[in-house]
C-alpha positions in Angstrom: -74.2 -2.1 5.4 -70.7 -3.5 5.1 -68.7 -3.8 8.1 -71.4 -2.7 10.6 -71.8 -4.9 13.8 -69.8 -4.2 17.1 -69.2 -7.0 18.8 -71.5 -6.8 21.4 -72.2 -10.4 21.9 -70.7 -13.2 24.7 -69.8 -15.2 21.6 -66.7 -12.7 20.9 -66.0 -11.7 24.0 -65.5 -15.5 24.9 -63.4 -15.8 22.0 -61.0 -13.0 22.2 -60.4 -14.1 26.0 -59.5 -17.5 24.7 -57.1 -15.7 22.1 -55.8 -13.6 24.7 -55.2 -16.3 27.5 -53.7 -18.8 24.5 -50.9 -16.4 23.3 -47.2 -16.5 24.8 -46.0 -13.4 26.4 -44.6 -12.1 23.1 -48.0 -12.4 21.4 -46.6 -15.0 19.2 -48.0 -18.7 19.1 -51.1 -20.0 21.0 -51.0 -22.1 24.4 -53.1 -24.0 26.6 -52.9 -21.5 28.9 -56.5 -20.5 29.7 -57.9 -23.6 27.6 -58.5 -25.6 30.6 -56.0 -28.3 29.4 -52.7 -28.9 29.7 -50.3 -30.1 27.3 -49.7 -33.2 29.1 -53.1 -34.1 28.2 -52.1 -37.3 26.8 -53.6 -38.9 23.4 -57.1 -38.8 22.9 -58.6 -40.9 19.7 -61.2 -38.1 17.7 -63.6 -40.2 15.4 -64.3 -37.5 12.0 -65.4 -38.1 8.7 -62.5 -40.1 7.6 -61.8 -42.2 10.6 -60.3 -42.2 13.6 -57.2 -39.9 14.2 -54.7 -40.0 17.5 -54.3 -36.5 18.5 -51.8 -35.9 21.3 -51.8 -33.2 24.3 -52.9 -30.2 23.5 -52.1 -28.7 19.6 -49.9 -25.7 19.4 -48.9 -25.8 15.4 -52.5 -26.0 13.7 -53.0 -25.7 9.5 -56.8 -25.2 8.8 -57.7 -25.6 4.9 -61.2 -24.2 5.2 -62.8 -20.7 6.0 -65.0 -22.5 9.0 -62.0 -24.3 10.3 -60.1 -21.0 10.6 -63.4 -19.6 12.6 -63.3 -22.3 14.9 -59.9 -22.4 15.8 -59.9 -18.5 16.5 -62.9 -18.5 18.6 -61.3 -21.4 20.3 -58.2 -19.4 21.3 -56.1 -20.7 19.0 -54.2 -18.7 16.2 -53.4 -21.4 13.5 -49.9 -20.9 11.9 -51.1 -21.7 8.6 -54.3 -21.2 7.0 -55.6 -21.5 3.0 -57.0 -18.2 1.3 -60.2 -17.9 -1.2 -59.6 -18.2 -5.1 -60.6 -14.1 -4.8 -58.4 -12.8 -2.6 -55.0 -13.9 -0.6 -55.7 -11.8 2.5 -57.5 -13.4 5.3 -60.8 -12.1 6.4 -60.4 -8.8 8.3 -62.7 -9.8 11.2 -60.1 -12.2 12.4 -58.2 -9.3 13.9 -61.4 -8.4 15.8 -60.9 -12.1 17.3 -57.2 -11.1 18.9 -55.7 -12.3 15.8 -52.6 -11.1 13.9 -53.0 -11.9 10.0 -49.4 -12.3 10.0 -48.5 -14.6 12.0 -50.9 -17.1 9.8 -48.9 -18.4 7.1 -50.5 -18.9 3.3 -50.5 -22.3 2.2 -52.9 -21.9 -0.7 -56.3 -21.8 -1.3 -58.9 -24.0 -0.3 -59.1 -25.6 -3.9 -55.5 -26.4 -3.8 -53.6 -26.5 -0.8 -49.8 -26.1 -0.8 -48.8 -29.9 0.8 -45.0 -28.5 1.1 -46.3 -25.1 2.5 -48.2 -27.2 5.3 -45.1 -29.7 5.6 -42.9 -26.6 6.5 -44.8 -25.8 9.3 -44.1 -29.2 11.1 -48.1 -28.8 12.2 -49.0 -30.6 15.1 -52.5 -30.9 14.1 -54.2 -30.4 10.4 -58.1 -29.5 10.6 -60.5 -29.6 7.3 -63.6 -31.2 6.1 -64.8 -33.9 3.8 -66.3 -32.0 1.6 -63.1 -30.0 0.1 -60.5 -32.5 0.7 -61.4 -36.1 0.9 -59.1 -36.8 -2.1 -55.8 -35.4 0.0 -56.6 -37.1 3.2 -53.8 -39.4 2.8 -51.2 -37.5 2.1 -52.3 -34.7 4.9 -52.1 -37.2 7.6 -48.8 -38.1 6.4 -47.7 -34.9 7.8 -49.5 -34.7 11.2 -52.7 -36.2 12.6 -55.4 -34.6 10.6 -59.1 -34.1 11.4 -62.3 -33.7 9.0 -65.7 -32.7 10.0 -68.3 -34.2 7.7 -69.7 -31.1 6.0 -69.8 -27.6 6.5 -72.1 -24.5 6.7 -75.4 -26.0 8.5 -73.0 -28.3 10.7 -71.0 -25.4 12.0 -71.9 -26.2 15.7 -71.2 -30.0 15.5 -67.9 -29.0 13.5 -66.9 -26.8 16.2 -67.5 -29.3 19.0 -65.2 -31.2 16.7 -62.5 -28.5 16.5 -62.9 -28.3 20.5 -62.4 -32.0 21.0 -59.3 -32.2 18.5 -57.8 -29.2 20.6 -58.6 -30.4 23.8 -61.1 -27.3 24.3 -64.5 -29.2 24.1 -65.3 -26.7 27.3 -64.2 -23.9 25.5 -66.5 -24.9 22.3 -69.5 -25.6 24.6 -69.1 -21.8 26.5 -69.5 -20.4 22.8 -72.3 -22.6 21.8 -74.3 -21.8 25.1 -73.4 -17.6 24.2 -74.6 -17.9 20.9 -77.9 -19.5 22.0 -78.6 -16.4 24.3 -77.6 -14.2 21.7 -79.8 -15.3 19.1 -82.7 -15.4 21.2 -82.1 -12.1 22.6 -81.9 -10.9 18.7 -85.1 -12.3 17.8 -86.8 -10.9 20.5 -85.6 -7.6 19.0 -87.9 -8.5 15.7 -91.2 -8.8 17.9 -91.9 -12.8 16.5 -89.1 -13.0 14.4 -91.5 -16.4 13.0 -93.5 -13.7 11.6 -90.6 -12.3 8.9 -89.4 -14.1 6.1 -85.7 -13.3 5.0 -84.3 -14.0 1.9 -80.7 -14.5 1.7 -79.3 -13.3 -1.9 -75.6 -14.1 -3.2 -74.1 -12.9 -6.3 -70.8 -15.1 -7.7 -70.8 -14.1 -11.0 -73.4 -13.3 -14.0 -74.7 -16.8 -15.0 -77.1 -17.4 -11.6 -77.6 -15.9 -8.5 -78.2 -18.0 -5.3 -80.3 -18.2 -3.0 -79.4 -19.4 0.8 -81.5 -22.3 1.8 -82.0 -23.5 5.1 -79.0 -26.3 4.7 -76.3 -23.3 5.1 -74.3 -21.7 7.6 -76.3 -18.5 7.1 -79.4 -20.8 7.1 -78.8 -22.0 10.2 -78.1 -19.1 11.9 -81.4 -16.9 10.6 -83.2 -20.7 12.0 -81.7 -19.9 15.8 -82.9 -16.1 15.6 -86.0 -17.9 14.7 -87.2 -16.4 11.4 -89.0 -17.8 8.3 -87.5 -18.3 5.0 -89.3 -17.6 1.7 -90.6 -20.6 0.2 -88.1 -21.2 -2.6 -85.7 -21.3 0.6 -87.0 -23.8 2.6 -84.5 -26.0 1.4 -82.1 -28.7 2.9 -79.6 -27.9 0.0 -76.9 -24.9 0.6 -78.7 -22.7 -2.4 -80.5 -22.9 -4.8 -80.0 -21.2 -8.4 -82.3 -18.7 -10.1 -81.6 -17.0 -13.7 -80.9 -13.2 -13.2 -84.2 -12.9 -14.8 -85.7 -14.5 -12.4 -84.4 -12.5 -9.6 -88.3 -12.0 -8.4 -87.7 -15.1 -6.8 -85.6 -13.4 -4.0 -88.5 -11.8 -2.5 -88.7 -11.4 1.2 -89.8 -9.4 4.2 -86.0 -8.8 4.7 -83.5 -9.5 2.0 -80.0 -9.5 2.4 -77.6 -9.5 -0.7 -73.8 -10.0 -0.5 -71.1 -10.6 -3.8 -68.2 -13.0 -3.9 -65.0 -11.6 -5.5 -64.8 -9.0 -8.2 -67.2 -11.1 -10.5 -69.5 -11.0 -8.1 -69.5 -7.5 -7.7 -70.1 -6.9 -11.5 -73.0 -9.1 -11.2 -74.7 -7.7 -8.5 -74.2 -4.0 -9.6 -76.1 -5.4 -13.0 -78.5 -6.9 -11.2 -79.5 -4.5 -8.4 -79.5 -1.6 -11.0 -82.3 -2.9 -12.6 -86.2 -2.5 -13.1 -86.6 -6.5 -11.4 -84.9 -5.6 -8.6 -85.9 -2.3 -7.2 -89.1 -3.6 -7.9 -88.9 -6.2 -4.8 -91.3 -5.5 -2.4 -88.1 -5.5 0.1 -86.1 -3.0 -2.0 -89.2 -0.4 -2.1 -89.5 -1.3 1.6 -86.3 -0.5 2.3 -85.6 -3.5 3.7 -82.8 -4.8 1.2 -79.3 -5.0 3.0 -76.0 -5.3 1.4 -73.8 -7.2 3.8 -70.4 -8.5 4.0 -70.0 -11.9 1.7 -66.9 -12.3 4.8 -68.8 -12.4 7.5 -72.2 -13.9 6.4 -71.1 -16.6 4.1 -67.1 -17.0 4.8 -66.7 -17.3 8.0 -69.0 -20.3 9.0 -68.3 -20.5 12.8 -69.2 -19.0 16.0 -67.2 -15.6 14.8 -69.0 -15.5 12.0 -72.9 -16.0 13.7 -71.3 -13.5 16.0 -71.0 -10.9 13.6 -74.5 -11.8 11.8 -76.3 -11.5 15.0 -74.4 -7.9 15.4 -75.7 -6.9 11.9 -79.2 -7.9 12.7 -79.3 -5.9 15.9 -78.3 -2.8 14.4 -80.8 -3.7 11.4 -83.9 -4.2 14.4 -82.6 -0.8 15.8 -83.2 1.1 12.3 -87.2 0.1 13.4 -87.7 -2.4 10.0 -88.7 -5.3 11.5 
């Protein structure tokens, strides 16, 4: 099921409109046009996970240091001048082009684990966005380069993180529009499954051969599934981001619906080994044709309104196959 989804929901429509409105005549840097604010917006004091930061006007040269922040700023109509990459790819997620952004306009500033401070400084940003989970140790160095705002957490808190990014970018109204569109679309998709609370959805992610991650309610995907109204298998009814099981205990991953993804080449290799085995093929979801491979970029890395919209696209298509 990799790559499915037609961006039919309101979230992407809002996001694309904001990006296009925020582009200059040459299609380059985002500006404040159409964002409901002006460059003369004054100075705001933004409270965040690392303290308070003074942000002046409407930032236009933004650097993002995690995938959730990338998703959020694109959805809010800003193409960042720089962004980190994951440890398994030098490429940005392909879906960002559908949000109206050109990856060629977004400079590589290192990886999530090791941002390149010199590369960031060379871009002369007027705002840096990240989170306390990833980059607390370098907050002071980042703040010396440009005003820096940190979200408290990632994943389950994506909606609060979007609001924080909206405040920092002087686009709070746009953030609320995106969240309202998401809530409406999630309810619509849930209704396609009848009573979604009667369906336990299992989320499985392969990273390497040592363990398999089952994602809980305290994750981004867990939050999106809760918005739709789905139930979760017992082991995944946890506030933790994920729990790990050994490949020989993959039976713990069963559910009425099962979605699985792979992170990088090692994850793909691990997935191939597990899904070829009898323990996997013996799962009721697999036997009933209710196990689906999904895109890791969309379901696990996006961590924002664009990613949530893509997940809802995929769920809508599955409902159309009458598997609910």
